[in-house]
C-alpha positions in Angstrom: 122.7 204.5 -123.0 121.6 203.1 -119.6 124.2 202.8 -116.8 123.1 200.5 -114.0 123.8 201.8 -110.5 123.3 199.8 -107.3 122.8 201.6 -104.0 122.9 199.6 -100.8 123.1 201.6 -97.6 125.6 204.3 -98.3 127.5 202.3 -100.9 127.1 203.1 -104.6 128.4 200.9 -107.4 128.2 201.7 -111.2 128.4 198.7 -113.5 130.1 200.1 -116.7 133.1 201.9 -118.0 132.9 205.3 -116.3 134.2 207.2 -119.3 131.6 209.3 -121.3 131.7 212.0 -123.9 131.3 215.5 -122.3 128.3 217.5 -123.5 126.1 214.5 -124.3 122.6 215.6 -123.8 119.8 213.2 -122.8 122.0 210.2 -123.7 123.7 208.8 -120.6 121.0 207.7 -118.2 121.9 206.4 -114.8 119.4 203.7 -113.6 119.5 203.4 -109.8 118.6 200.2 -108.1 117.7 201.3 -104.6 117.2 199.3 -101.4 114.0 199.9 -99.5 115.5 202.6 -97.2 116.2 204.8 -100.2 112.9 204.2 -101.9 111.1 206.1 -99.1 113.2 209.2 -99.7 113.2 212.0 -102.3 116.4 211.3 -104.2 118.8 213.5 -106.2 121.9 212.4 -108.1 124.5 215.1 -107.4 127.3 215.8 -109.8 130.3 218.0 -109.0 133.0 219.2 -111.3 135.5 221.7 -109.8 133.3 224.3 -108.1 130.3 223.6 -110.3 127.4 221.4 -108.9 124.6 219.9 -110.8 121.5 218.3 -109.2 119.5 215.7 -111.2 116.4 214.6 -109.3 115.6 210.9 -109.8 112.3 210.4 -111.7 109.6 207.8 -110.8 111.7 205.0 -112.3 114.8 206.1 -110.2 116.7 207.4 -113.2 118.6 210.6 -114.0 120.6 211.8 -117.0 124.3 212.9 -116.9 124.2 216.7 -117.0 125.1 218.0 -120.4 126.9 221.1 -118.8 129.8 218.9 -117.6 133.0 219.5 -119.5 136.0 217.3 -120.2 137.9 216.1 -117.2 136.9 214.3 -114.0 133.6 214.7 -112.1 132.1 213.1 -109.0 128.6 211.7 -108.5 126.8 210.9 -105.3 123.2 210.1 -104.4 121.5 212.3 -101.8 118.1 211.5 -100.2 115.8 213.3 -97.9 112.7 212.4 -96.1 109.7 214.3 -94.7 110.7 213.1 -91.2 114.0 214.9 -91.4 116.0 211.9 -92.6 119.0 212.8 -94.7 121.2 210.2 -96.5 124.1 210.3 -98.9 126.3 207.7 -100.6 130.0 207.6 -101.1 131.4 209.3 -104.2 131.8 207.7 -107.7 134.4 209.3 -110.0 133.4 209.7 -113.7 135.8 210.7 -116.6 134.4 212.9 -119.3 136.4 212.9 -122.6 136.2 215.2 -125.6 134.1 214.4 -128.6 136.5 213.0 -131.3 134.2 213.2 -134.3 135.8 215.0 -137.2 
């Protein structure tokens, strides 16, 4: 499942229902559409749930999977970028809801 994400400046927008099944592994893939300022940086999608943090580096296609270690409840995602010249950038936070698997 691909989730389109637009990043312009420090603004981040996801274009889908932000509710996923917790524990999904290699299924929910965020596809980041970055402006030119972000493309020159090394980018990491950062997920936070409670005190736990999960970093997912973006691949060459600017994509990252939802971490399978996230449990039911709410979590936050932000994009972080760093450059070799000392540039550091981060976006606002997007809230994601993770629900229990209801398969019997």
